[in-house]
N, C-alpha and C positions, 0 to 999 in steps of 0.2 A: 836856721838851725833848730834842729828838734832836740827836747829834752829825756834825757835818758836816766833809768837809776841802775847803777851796777850794785847786783847783791851778791855779797862774798862769802863763801864758807871756807875757812881755811881747812887745810889736811890736818890731820892728829900730830904727825911731825913736826909742822909749822907752829902750831897752839903750844909744843912743849918749850918751845923757844920763844916765849913772848917780851922776854927781856928785851931781843935784837929785834921787836916790833917795829921803831921808828926809822932803823937804819933799814928794814927791809921794804918799810912802806916806801921811803925815799927814794929807794934804788927801784921800786916798782914805778912811780909817779915819773921818775927819768926815763924809764922804757918809754912810756906812753907816750910821756911828751915829745921823744925822738922820733918814734914810728907813727904816731898820729897827732901831728903839729897844731893841727885845726880842732882837738878838743879843748873844752873850756871847762875847768872843775868848778862847780858852783859850790859843794857844801860835800863835808865826809863825816860820816856817824858810826860809832860803834854801836853795836845792836845786843840785846838779851834777847834771845830768840833761835829760832833756825838758822841765820844767817848771822855771822860775825860783825858785817860791816855794809855800809850800805853809801856809794858815792852818787852824788848827783852831778849829772855834767850835760852839755850841749855837745852835739856830734851832727855833722852834714847830713848823714845817712844811715841806713842801719847797717851797712857793711862795715862803716869805722868804728861803730857801736860793737859790732863782731868782734873786731879786732883787739880793742878794749879788753873785752872777756877773754879773748885768747890768750892775751899778755897775760892776765891774772892766773891762769890756768897753768901756763908754762912756769909760772912764780910760784908753784906751792898751793894754788885755791884747790880743793877737792870741789867746788861749785862755785861755777860764776855766771851770772845772768846778767844780762842788760834788757831791764824792761822801758819800754817808751812811755814817756808820761803825758798827759794832754792836761793843759789847765782846766779846772772846774766850770769856769765860764764858759769855754770852748765846748767842752761836753753838752751844758747846757744848751748852748745855742745850736749843737748839734741834735740834741734830740728834738728841737723845735721841727726839724727838718724831715723826721719820720712820723 
């Protein structure tokens, strides 16, 4: 399984309803679990910056990661990007090969 980071920026109408954030977040997570049962979430963070949330998760491939992003977009995210994350140790190993 590959590790991905889902970077999410909420739409203004969703951020105006932050009191419902827990409920909306649970509904989103249930959709991901139903449509992408192979995804395993490792961590969830709220951010202060250009994105509102970061979810770190494992998925079998980039297509599954794309589905996770699309589910976020269909639930009111203004922007949702899934970035592949490679452990630092592996980056160092790869660097020795070039």
